[in-house]
DOSEKOL-747488 format. One record per residue (C-alpha): x, y, z. Coordinates in steps of 0.2 Angstrom, whole numbers, padded with zeros to 4 digits, always signed. Layout:
REM DOSEKOL-747488
XYZ;...
This chain:
REM DOSEKOL-747488
+0406+0807+0853;+0414+0791+0847;+0423+0782+0861;+0439+0770+0857;+0435+0753+0862;+0448+0744+0872;+0456+0735+0856;+0459+0753+0848;+0468+0758+0863;+0478+0743+0864;+0484+0744+0846;+0488+0764+0847;+0498+0759+0863;+0508+0745+0856;+0511+0756+0841;+0518+0771+0850;+0528+0758+0861;+0534+0751+0845;+0541+0767+0839;+0555+0771+0851;+0560+0753+0849;+0562+0755+0830;+0571+0770+0834;+0583+0763+0846;+0586+0748+0835;+0590+0760+0820;+0603+0771+0829;+0611+0754+0837;+0613+0747+0819;+0620+0764+0813;+0634+0763+0827;+0637+0744+0823;+0639+0749+0805;+0651+0764+0810;+0662+0754+0821;+0663+0740+0807;+0667+0753+0793;+0680+0763+0803;+0690+0748+0811;+0688+0738+0795;+0695+0750+0785;+0709+0753+0796;+0714+0734+0799;+0712+0731+0779;+0724+0746+0777;+0736+0737+0789;+0733+0721+0781;+0737+0727+0763;+0751+0739+0766;+0762+0728+0780;+0755+0710+0777;+0750+0708+0759;+0764+0717+0751;+0755+0730+0743;+0766+0745+0748;+0757+0760+0741;+0749+0770+0752;+0748+0785+0741;+0740+0774+0727;+0728+0766+0741;+0723+0784+0746;+0719+0788+0728;+0708+0773+0727;+0699+0778+0744;+0696+0796+0736;+0689+0789+0720;+0677+0778+0728;+0671+0794+0740;+0669+0803+0724;+0659+0791+0715;+0648+0785+0730;+0645+0804+0736;+0638+0807+0719;+0627+0793+0719;+0622+0795+0737;+0618+0815+0734;+0611+0816+0717;+0603+0798+0714;+0598+0792+0732;+0595+0810+0738;+0602+0806+0755;+0605+0825+0758;+0600+0840+0748;+0614+0845+0734;+0624+0860+0739;+0633+0870+0725;+0649+0880+0725;+0644+0897+0724;+0660+0907+0719;+0677+0903+0715;+0684+0909+0731;+0674+0895+0739;+0681+0881+0727;+0697+0886+0732;+0694+0884+0750;+0687+0867+0747;+0702+0864+0736;+0713+0869+0750;+0704+0858+0763;+0706+0844+0749;+0724+0844+0749;+0726+0845+0769;+0713+0831+0771;+0725+0821+0757;+0740+0824+0767;+0732+0817+0784;+0724+0801+0775;+0742+0798+0765;+0751+0801+0781;+0740+0789+0791;+0742+0776+0777;+0760+0777+0776;+0763+0775+0795;+0754+0758+0795;+0766+0751+0785;+0779+0754+0799;+0769+0755+0815;+0756+0742+0823;+0737+0748+0822;+0738+0748+0842;+0752+0762+0842;+0744+0771+0827;+0728+0773+0837;+0737+0779+0853;+0746+0793+0842;+0730+0797+0834;+0721+0801+0850;+0731+0815+0852;+0720+0825+0840;+0712+0835+0852;+0730+0843+0858;+0733+0848+0839;+0716+0855+0838;+0718+0865+0853;+0734+0871+0848;+0729+0875+0830;+0713+0884+0835;+0725+0895+0847;+0737+0899+0835;+0726+0902+0819;+0709+0911+0828;+0717+0916+0845;+0703+0906+0853;+0706+0901+0872;+0699+0888+0881;+0697+0887+0900;+0714+0883+0909;+0707+0865+0916;+0704+0861+0897;+0722+0864+0894;+0727+0854+0909;+0717+0839+0903;+0728+0840+0888;+0743+0836+0898;+0740+0816+0900;+0734+0816+0881;+0752+0820+0877;+0761+0810+0892;+0753+0795+0887;+0759+0794+0870;+0776+0799+0876;+0775+0784+0888;+0767+0771+0876;+0782+0776+0863;+0795+0772+0876;+0786+0755+0878;+0782+0750+0860;+0792+0736+0853;+0788+0740+0836;+0794+0758+0838;+0799+0766+0821;+0804+0783+0819;+0799+0786+0802;+0781+0779+0805;+0780+0789+0821;+0784+0805+0812;+0771+0800+0799;+0758+0797+0811;+0761+0813+0819;+0759+0823+0804;+0745+0813+0800;+0736+0818+0816;+0741+0836+0816;+0735+0838+0798;+0718+0831+0803;+0717+0844+0817;+0723+0857+0805;+0710+0853+0793;+0696+0853+0806;+0701+0872+0812;+0704+0875+0794;+0686+0871+0789;+0679+0881+0804;+0688+0896+0797;+0686+0894+0779;+0668+0889+0778;+0662+0899+0792;+0649+0910+0783;+0631+0904+0782;+0633+0906+0763;+0648+0894+0761;+0644+0881+0774;+0644+0863+0767;+0637+0848+0777;+0650+0834+0778;+0641+0824+0764;+0643+0839+0751;+0660+0843+0756;+0666+0824+0752;+0657+0826+0735;+0669+0841+0731;+0685+0837+0740;+0686+0818+0733;+0688+0823+0716;+0701+0837+0719;+0710+0825+0729;+0711+0812+0716;+0717+0824+0704;+0730+0830+0716;+0735+0812+0721;+0738+0806+0702;+0753+0816+0698;+0761+0810+0716;+0757+0792+0713;+0765+0791+0696;+0782+0801+0703;+0783+0791+0720;+0775+0774+0717;+0779+0772+0697;+0778+0752+0698;+0761+0752+0707;+0751+0744+0693;+0764+0732+0688;+0766+0726+0705;+0746+0727+0709;+0743+0715+0693;+0757+0704+0699;+0749+0702+0716;+0731+0700+0708;+0739+0685+0699;+0746+0677+0715;+0731+0681+0724;+0715+0680+0717;+0706+0691+0731;+0718+0705+0727;+0704+0716+0718;+0689+0712+0729;+0700+0717+0744;+0705+0733+0736;+0687+0737+0731;+0679+0733+0749;+0693+0743+0757;+0688+0759+0745;+0670+0755+0749;+0672+0755+0767;+0683+0770+0766;+0667+0779+0759;+0655+0770+0771;+0665+0776+0787;+0663+0795+0780;+0642+0792+0777;+0640+0783+0794;+0649+0796+0802;+0638+0809+0795;+0622+0798+0800;+0628+0793+0817;+0631+0813+0821;+0613+0817+0812;+0604+0804+0823;+0613+0806+0839;+0625+0822+0841;+0643+0826+0840;+0645+0823+0858;+0639+0805+0857;+0650+0804+0841;+0666+0810+0851;+0662+0797+0866;+0659+0782+0853;+0676+0788+0844;+0686+0786+0860;+0678+0768+0863;+0682+0763+0844;+0701+0766+0847;+0701+0754+0862;+0691+0741+0852;+0702+0743+0837;+0717+0742+0848;+0712+0725+0855;+0705+0719+0838;+0722+0723+0829;+0732+0714+0842;+0722+0698+0841;+0722+0698+0822;+0741+0703+0820;+0748+0696+0835;+0759+0711+0837;+0769+0711+0854;+0762+0723+0867;+0770+0728+0884;+0762+0734+0900;+0770+0752+0899;+0762+0753+0880;+0746+0749+0887;+0748+0760+0901;+0753+0774+0890;+0738+0771+0878;+0726+0771+0894;+0732+0787+0900;+0730+0796+0882;+0712+0790+0881;+0708+0796+0899;+0716+0813+0895;+0705+0814+0879;+0689+0809+0888;+0693+0823+0903;+0697+0835+0888;+0680+0833+0880;+0671+0833+0897;+0680+0849+0903;+0676+0857+0885;+0659+0853+0887;+0656+0861+0905;+0667+0876+0902;+0660+0881+0884;
């Protein structure tokens, strides 16, 4: 028998100990990049739509979807980050197209709301997504959760009501658009579970984005022409005044895709529950950073309401996990 000398043993132990460290470093880097891209695109959207004079949320959404279409194709076909999945029938295509339209509505609504509401309040309203998800799941699939889970949703809604009353920059149209975007986002997740539930039609999030994005661009183009007819002239005018205009639009669009890509990677290398917890913390981080950057006034009542909503979301996630 060959006996391993002490040097070989030390090399094996050091390599085995370095592997978990590399994995931890990799996952930590993914999470940091995920936070950066999610919060970055949110703050850049606010800056462009509210502070920069670029008042075209539909065109901005079309830019995001165009970047997602191109970069999804590159990531899957050339970089082969995930295997390419094909649409197998016209029925499956129609289901993906329906999801794309709903997804467009949620993104456009969110971008429109940023023209009128501060990021802090936008995030407070967005935190009510679990309430709408539970509501649509019950109405569309008659799926019932444990009664404790529904009780946990009470502070989610109550917190937003309190935050609304304490929001100095409250705007009714912005609030309606934000609520609509949140409801559409929840509706899309429930609808996706229904439409793509069979094993033969399931698509991972990367491939779903690959097919949804071009459909979204085609759907948004006529809407942009009708509702934002002067977008090109104003954009060119802004580009002459601000030399970084095109760079900001490009970075913003790439970050929109990065947020989706990193969302997939973080879920793949951790878990959906970890992503949910990180998402709750992300909202709070985005609120703090936006207040520091945009100096929007906040009240104790508003902070209290948002805190109640976040605690409700955490309680909802925990009760859903325990009583599954």
